[in-house]
N, C-alpha and C positions, 0 to 999 in steps of 0.2 A: 504494500498501498504507499500509496509516493504520495508527497503532501504539495499541491503548486500555490504558489502567490502570484497572482496577474493581477499586475499593477499598471492600474487607468487613470486621463487626464481626469479634472474636472474643470476646464476652462472650454469656455464654449464659442468665444469669440476672438478673433486676431485682431490687433489694434486697432485697425479701420473700422472695425465693427460688423465686418463678412462672419457669417456663422462658420464655425470649426468644430472640431469635438475628438470623443476616437472614432479611428477608421475600423468602424465592427466586424471584418472580417478576420480582421488581427487579433482579435481576440475572440470570437468563436470556432474558431477556426483548433485552437488548442484548446478551451475552453470542454470543445466537444471530443475532440482524443481523449483525453484525459478523465470524461467521464464514460468513456467507452470503456475504457480499463479499470474503473471502480476507481480512481485515483479522490482523493479531496483535492478542493477548489475552493480558494479564498480570494472573491475577488475584492482588490483596495485601490486608493487613489487617495493623492497627496492630503486635502481636508476630509474625506467620505462623505458619502450621500452620494447624490444624481450625478451624475453622470452625463452630458451632452454625447451625441451624435454628431459628426461629420454625415449633413446630409448627402454630400459626394457622395459618398461612401452607400449609400442606398439607393443608387442608380442603378437601372434594370442592366447596362451593360458591364456593372464590375459586381452587382449584388447575385455572389449565386445562391441556390436552391435552399442549401443547411442553414447557410447565414440570415435568408428572410423567412426562414422558420423561428432563429431563435429571435429574430426582431419582433415578430407575430405571437411570440411564446409571453404569456401574463407570466407566467411563473418565473422566466428567464432574466422578463424587465425590472420584474418586482427587484430581483437580487442585485441585479447590477446598479437599478437605481438608487440602493440599500449598501452602496458599497463601504466596508471599513475605512478607515480614517490608518492611515501607515502609522501612525504614534500607536495605536490601535495593536498592530500587529507586528510591530517592531523587534520583542522580544521572544515573536516566535518562532518555531524551526521549521525550515522547510527545503524540500529536496530541488526544487528550481524556484527562482524568482524570475519574472518573467516580465516584458517592458512593454507595452504595448503600446501602437503609434496612430498616427493622427497628427496633421500640423500645431493643434492646440498644446501635445504635451512638449511644442519648443519651447513653451511659457512655463509651465508647473511644474516639471521634471527636473531641467538642469542644476537648478542651485534651490532643491530641494534637502534640509538638511536629514531628515528624516529617511530619505530615498536612498542618501548616499552613503548611510551608517548602514542601511539594513542591506544596500549589495556590495559594500567591502566587507562584510562581516559573512558572508553567502561565500564572496571569491575565497577571501581568506583561509575559509574552513572547509577548501576545498569542493565546495558543492556549486551547482551548475547559475549560470547567469545567462539570463536569454534576454533580446532586444530586438525589436523589428521594426524599419523604417522608422520615422522620427523618434521612435522610442530609445532607436540608439544613442540621440542626445540626453535622454536620463544619464549616460555615464562618462559625457565628457571630464566634468569635475569632481569622477569618483577619485577620492584619495586611498592610497594603502596605509596602515601603518608604519613602512618607510618611509613615508610624506610622497611620494611617488604617485603619479597618475595613472588608474588599474590599467588604463588603453593603452600605452605609451609603447611600442614593439610589437605590441597585439593584432596580429591576422583579423579586418573587420570589416561589415560591409554595412550599407547604412543609405537612406533614400539618396540618390545624386544630385549635383547641379542641374545637371541637363534634365532629369525628372524633372524637378521644380516647376522647368521653363514648358516642360509639357503640361504640365499639372495646371500653367497658367497661376503659380503661386511666388513666384520670382518678387515682389512688389508686396508681398504681402507678409512672407517671413520675418521674424526678428534677426532671422541670421542665415548664414550658409552653414549647412549638417555638414556636409564636404571639406568644405575647408577647415571647419575646427576639429573637423576628426584629424584630419594631416597637418594642424598644428598643433596635433598630441603628440604626434610622432606614431601614428597607426600605420599598419602596411593596407592600406586600404584598396579591395578587393570588390569590382563590382562587374555586375552581369556585362558580356561582352553586346546583347542588344539591352536598352534600356526596359523599363516596364516587362523584365519577365524575371522569373524566380532567380533567386540567389542565395543561397544561405551558407556560412561559414561557421567552420567549429575550430577551434584553437583550445582548446585543453577542456577545460570547465566553461568555455565563453560560444556562446551559439547565437550569431546574430544573421537576420535577413534585411534583404534590402528593401523590399518597397510590398505593397499591400500583395502584387503576386505570388509572393512567397508563402502567403500564409502556411497554406497546403502544406507546405515543403517543409515547413520552420516545425508544423506541428510532428510529422513523424519525425526529423532528425530529432527534436527533441525527446518523444516516447524512445524513439531507438536511445538514444547516448542513454537517458534515465533507466534504460532497463539493463545495460553495461553491467 
């Protein structure tokens, strides 16, 4: 029996006022995989409570059937909108801490002290840290006890700058995620073709590039946890 902590955003808008939030499939695929295996899942967010969903992630072209079913499930939506706060779960033990994405995470993940503590402790204890898409931004400022940034020298991926232009969000985002990761000295590994699945494993760190990596990400996380 594995315990997973899935961390999601509380932010619903860009600085401009445009709607954003959690990219739903980046949560549902890992959630579904864990539930199928009978694992425990805890959904948490920096503040706890309601979790806005990015309307873009609900559009027919990107909304897969399984994610749509969860969106239409009152039980799941109730759980999502009563997320625990990170302060509540900070001292609990998890086999995997997973950062779901959505542009909104760029606002409340990178500088959240509870999130940083959870990730640093998880990583230091040799347990899995996973992050997908913009959720990878939550790793940017995590420092290990030795004072070094967790991601420096690690091989990882995350939503790239060219994908931001495809998503037409270059002017909305508070920073350039790809550039910020490279500034930290990561070995940045992206898919040859933008907006296609890419999952990178470096020891107990697993990252996915974009929403189209959600399915593969869930598979890889499960496989690594079962080793």
